[in-house]
C-alpha positions, 0 to 999 in steps of 0.5 A, a space after each residue: 499499500 502506497 504511503 506518502 508522508 509530507 513534512 516541513 510546512 511552517 509559518 515563514 515570513 516574506 523572502 524566507 525559505 523552507 524545505 519540504 520532504 515527502 517520505 514514500 513507501 509501498 511503491 517502486 519508488 525509482 519508477 515513479 514520477 514524483 510531484 508537489 502540488 499546492 492548493 490554497 483556499 478557494 482555489 483548485 490544486 495546482 502543480 508546482 514542480 515534478 521530477 521524472 525517474 530520469 530526474 528531469 524536472 519541470 516547474 510551474 512558471 510561477 516558481 522558476 528560479 525560487 523552488 527546486 525539486 529533488 529526489 533521493 531514490 536510495 531513501 524514497 524521499 522527494 523535497 522541494 527547497 523553496 527560496 524567496 517565499 511570497 505571500 502568494 505561496 501560502 498553500 496546503 502543499 501535497 506529494 504525489 507519486 504517479 505511474 503505470 495509471 496510478 496516482 497517490 497523494 500525500 495528506 499535505 503540509 501547510 506553508 504560510 507566508 505572512 509577516 
């Protein structure tokens, strides 16, 4: 059974940094595309960044140059380094695993950017 557990969410001031982590079990991790999504109140969930099994990455335009996604296949871990955070980045952040027509989600971790 797939299990994705996010951590690292916090309250941070504008311009600050956070690193989100997602620990994964129950799937053949290295074969999966891993992604971070976010959902702000009243808005749809949106893709932030994803990293393929090849370790190629893609980013939403609104985070390019500020966020970096990475994965450690040995540890079954995916991380999102977030720099220069803005109030608009405030949202619940969700880890996602996708492959073979199957998609799994974590429970989410809250990031709040506020002075």
